N, C-alpha and C positions, 0 to 999 in steps of 0.2 A: 512368563514366556507365552503361555496359552492365550492370555488376555491380549497381549501385544499383537499376536498373530491375528486374532479375531478382529481387533480394531483396524489393523492395516488392510484386511480383506474388505471390511465394510466400507472403509474410506475410499477404496480404489476400484471396486467392482460392483456390478449389479448381479444378484443371484438369478440364474435362469433355470427353469425346469423344462422337461419335455412336455409336449402336449398331452401325452399319455398320463403323466403324473398329475396334471391339472384336472384331468377327467375322472380320476379315481373317486373323488368325493361325490360325483353325480351318477356313478354306475351302481347297478344292483350287485349283490354279492355273487350271484351266479355268473354275471358278466365279468366280474373281477377274476374269478377262478378260471373262467375260459380264457381270458387274456393272459393270466399267469402261466397257463399251460402252453400257450403260444410262445411266450417269452422263453420258457424252457429251462431257465437256470436262475440262481440267485447267489450273490456273493455276500457272505456274512463276515464282517470284521468284528471278531470276538477275541479279546486279548488274554483270556486265561482258559486253561483246560481245553485248548484247541484240539489236542490229540484225543481226548476223551469224548468231546462233542462229536468228533467224526464217527464215533460208534453210536451216536444218538440220532443224527440226522437221516440215516437211511430209512427210518420209519416215515419221515416226511417225503423222501424221494419215492418210496414205494406207493404211498397214498396218492400223490399228485403227479408223479412222473416228471418232477422238476429237480434238476441237479443242484446240489448245494456245494458251493466252493467255500472252503474255510481256511484261509491262509494263516501261516504263523505270524504273529505280531510281536514287536519288541516293546513291551510296556503298555500301561493302561491308556496313555494318551496317543498312541500311535495311530489308531483308527480315526480319532477326532482330528488330529493334526492333518491327516490326509484329506479328510472331508473338507476341512477349512481351506487347505492349500488348493484344492480342485474346485472350490465353490464358483469360480468365474467361468468354468468350462461348461459347454453345452451338455456334455455327458461325462460323468465321473466314473470311478472304478468301484464304488461301494454301493451296494443295494440296501443292506441292513447294517446299522452301526450299533454296537453295544457301548453304553456309556454310563459312568457312575451317576447315580441319582441326584447327587448334589451339584452337578455341573451347570445347573441353571444360573449359578453365580458367575460363570465364565462366558456363557453364550445365551443368545436369545433364540429359543426353539423355532419360532416362526421365521427367522431369518435363514435358517439352514435346512429345515426339515419339511417334508410334505405333511399337510394336515389341515385341521385336526383329523386324526385317524381313529381315535378311540370309539366314536359312535358308529364307525363302519364295521367293527368287529362283531361277529355273531355272538360272542360271549361278553359283550361290552359291559353288561351289568355285573359281571363277576370279576372283572379285572380293574386295574387302577393306573392312572397316569401320575401318581405321586410316589416318590421313593427318596429316602435318605434326606428328608427335609426339602426336596425339590418338587415344585409343581410344574409339570410339563404341558399343561394346558391342552391335553389331548394329542400333542405332537409326538410323544414317546410313551411307551407302555412298559410298566414294570414286568420283568421276566425272571428276576432273581432276587431272592431275599437272603441276606446273610446276617449272622449274629455272632458277636463275640460272647464268650462265656468263660467259665473256669473249668479247665480239664483237671481230672483227679484220678489217682490210681485206686480203683475200686477193690483191688486185692488187699490194700493196706489201710483204707479209710472208708468209712460208711458215709453215705450222703447225709444222714441225719447228724453226723458229727462235724460237717463242714460249716464254716462261718457264713452267716447271712448278712451281717452288718459289719461296718468297719471296726466297731468296738470288739465284736466277736473275732474279727480277723486279727486284731492286735493280740488277743489272748491266744489264738491258734498259732500265730507266728512265734510267740514267746515259748509255747510248748513244743513247737516243731521248727527250731531254728534252721535256716538255710534249706528248708524243704519247699519253699516257694521260689520259683524262678520266673522272671519276666524280661522281655526285651523292651528297649525304648526306640529302636530303629529296625529297619528291614522287616517291616510287617506291622499291621495295625493292632494285633491282639494286646500287646504290652501297653501301647499308648492308650487303648481303651481302658485298661485297668488303672493307669495313672490318672486319666481324665475323671473317672468315676470315683476313685478314692478322694481326689481333690474336691469334687462336688460335695461329697458327704462331709469332709473336714470343714468346708466353708459354709455348710448348711444350705447349699444351693440345690436342693433336690425338689422334685415335684414341679410346682408352678412358680417357684421362687424366681425372682429376677436378680441378675447380678448387678451390683452397684456400679456406677460409672467409673469410680476409682476402686480397683480391685487389689486388695492386699493379699499376696500369695505367700507371705512369710510363714503362716501356719502350715501350709502345704509343704514348703521346703523343709521346715522343721520336722514334719512327720516322717518324710523319707530319710532324712539324716538320722533321726533318733532310732529308726528301725533298720539301718543299713547293715547291721550284723546279722539280721534275721532273714534277709532275702538275698537272692543271687541274681545278678544281671546276666542275661544271655545275649547272644549276638543277633538273634533273629527269631521269627516265628518257628522256622524249621529247627533251629537249635533247641528251642524250648521243647518242641514236640519229641525230638530224638532223645532228649535227656529224661523226660518223664517216662517215655516208653522203655528206656533202659533201667529205670528204677532209681535214678538219681534224685528226682523230685517227687513229692506227693501231689503238688498242685501247680499249674501254670495257666496263664490266660491263653485262650485258643480261639480259633474260628471254628464254629460248628461244622460248616461245610468242609473245611480243611481236614478236620479230624475224621469226619465220615468217609471222605475219599480215601484217606490213608488206611482206615480200618478195612474198607471194602477191597482195596488193592493188596491187603496182606502186609503192608509196611508198618502197621501199628496194631497192637493187640487189642482185642475187644474189651480188655479190662480197663482201658482208658475211657472214662465217662465224662459227660459235660453237664454242668448245671449253671443256672443263671441266678446269681445271688440277689438278695433284696437291695444291696447297695447299688445295683445297676451295672450293666455293661452295654456298650454301644452296639446298635444294630443298624443295618442299612439295606441298600438294594441297588440293583442296576436296571437300566431301561434299554429298550431297543427303539430305534427310529429309522426313518427312510430319508436319506439326503434328497434335496430337491432335484438334483441331476442324476438320480439313480438310473442305471441303464435298464433295470428290470423292475419297475415300481409295483406292478400288479403282483408279480411273484414275491416281491418283498413283503407286501401286505398279507398275502396268503401265508407266507412263512411266519410272520409275526403272530397271526391268528393261531396257527398251529402251535407255535412255541409257548404262547400264553394260555393255551386251552387247559381245561381241568385235567384232561387225560395226560398231556405232556408234562404239566406241572407236577402231577403225582409221580410220574416216572423220574423227573429231575430230583424230587425229594428222595425217592428210593435210591437213585444212582449216585447223587452228589451230596445229599443231606441238606440241600438248600431249602429255605422256607418257602412254600408255595405262594405265588402271587395271585392265584385264582381262588376265590373264596369257596368254590365247589370242589377243590382238590382234596385228596386224602393226604394228610401230613403225618400219618402214624409211624413213618419210618424216621422221623426227625429225632435227633439226640436230645433236644431240649423240649420239655413238656409245654403244652399250651398254657398251663397255669403259670409257669415261670416266665413266659414271654411278656407278661404284664410288667416285668422288671426291666424291659428293654429301654434304653435311652438313645438319644439322637447325637450323632457326631457333631453336627453343625448347629443344631437348635438348642433349645432349653436354656437353662441358667448359665451354663459354663461350656461354650463350644470347645472342642478339643484343641483347636489351634490357638485358643486364648491362654492355655495353661501348660500343655505338654512341652512346647519348646522352652518355656521358662524353667520348668522342672529339670529338663535335660541340662540346660546351661548352668543353673544354680546348684544342682545337686550331683548329677551323674558325671558331669564334665568339669566340675570345679577344681 
């Protein structure tokens, strides 16, 4: 759907941007800040944690005197769909768009966004335009790092006793039947688990390349053979609630999701997260400025603030997200820096998630 919408727009319209947008790349940073203050506001289309981010952006408003509008969105593609639908207009409604890092497969950044903007940022050397396997060519900047891992009940199991390899996982499941729960829909933590177990079963880890003809039968067999030892949950949230209540010892989780629940008091601090050697998928989201943004200078200043070392440290503290600025303090993260070496990619590597997870669902869970 997203690709069809993009193709129809490119076929029938010519993208236009304001004169101000065209001038951004030739202005000094002080000039951009001065123009941003004249514009006076910025509208950020951010599809998750909108209510919590409204408690974060006042720091920007106080620093620059620029108001931040943060509307509620319905789903991850809502903002992108709006930007694409309004691409032919002289002025759109979106100043800053949050987008999943892997969306370079669906759109061409230079067709829709002002830029490249990376080199314009005061902290350009500490931030990146790459996220979740996508290279944004300087047109979008990573502001959010997320990581799936394994959540466990530290009141009943020690970190050193948790499995690190799939072979150790098999032993652990046999000794703790139905103490592992995971979802295969309504959230990505379970699919990350499925994806990475499959990679290990097929020996497609590290720099290994998947063969052109992929035999997934060993993966199907593994999940069938162990089906009495795990429990399928209905969603990320279902897994979280059930490990928090004591039903499970271990479930796949999102690091930032667990951190947010602990901070809000909805989950106990006894739920810890680790990133096993068998690997779990990590990713990230970027922010970009649509070509017809009504307040492009304010948008660029906001992106600079959002990706700064100071703000990224605060986001790590508040949300548990992995900082995207190399000068940030990530000491509040639930996953250690040493374990992050085990992070794998959703769309890259030897076995992309969309090459295996739907097949496992069809041939095992829904058979």
